[in-house]
N, C-alpha and C positions, 0 to 999 in steps of 0.2 A: 242441328249443327251445334257442336260443342266449341268451347274456347280453344281447345287443343287442335281441332280440325281447322279452325280459322288460322291459328298460328302456323300450323303445318302448311297450309295453302300459301300464306305470305312468304314463309321460308322457301318453299318450292319455287315460287315466282322469282324471288330474289336470287336463287341459285341459277336460274335460267337467264335472268337479266340483272346482273349485279348493280347496274346503274340506278335501278329503281330504289327509291326510299321506302321505308316501312309504310309510310302513309300511302304512297302511290300503289304499292303492292296490295295494301289493304283495300284501297278503293277498287282495284281490279278484282280482288277476290270476293268482295261483298255481294255484288249481284249474282255471281256464280254460285255462291253458297246460300242464296235466298234472302240476303239482308237487303234492306231498303237501298236502292240506288239513288240516294239523294244526299247532298253534302251536309245539310243541317243535321239530319238524323245521325249520319256517320260521325260528325263532330261531337254530338251529344253523347252517343253511346261510348265513344272512346275518350271522352273528356279532353277534346282537342279544341283549339281555337278554330272557329269556322274559317277565318282568313287563311290559316295554314292548309286546311283541306281544299279550299278554293284554288290556292296556288298549286297544290299537287295535282288537282284535276286539270288545271290549265296546262301543266307540263305533259300529262297523259294525252290531252287533246292535241297538243302540238306534235306529239310522237305518233299520233294516229291510232292510239289504243282505246280511246273512248270517243263517243259522239254525244254532245250535249243535246238533250231532247226537249228540255224546258228550263227556263230561268225566270224566277220571280224577281222583277226589278226592285221591289221594295226590300225584301229580306235577303236577296241574293241566293236563296235556296235554289240549288241547281240539280236537276235530274239528268241522269246520263245512262248510257248503255255501252257495253263493250263492243268494239268493232270486230270484224272477222279476224284481224291480226291478234287482238287480245284473246278471242276465243281459242285461236290456235295455240297461243302461248299457254293459256290455262289447260288445254288438253295435253300439251307436252309436259306440263308441270305435274299433272295428276298421276 
């Protein structure tokens, strides 16, 4: 996966769902493109505050687009997976 493929996926998701922030679209695209589906790694790779990534993940969870699969209570590292709704959105955006 190249940087441009990631950016294209984020842009395609936002074209389908303009209410998504870039971080939210990035979180949805990450597991689809084989990037680690965990918030701490995502924050580190994209030089973002982990708290911002956690807030974006919470909004995606509320929207039914991701399911939290594991959360470390000490570090707040959260692993997640796209729901069927997100997989459908990703397929439409492809």
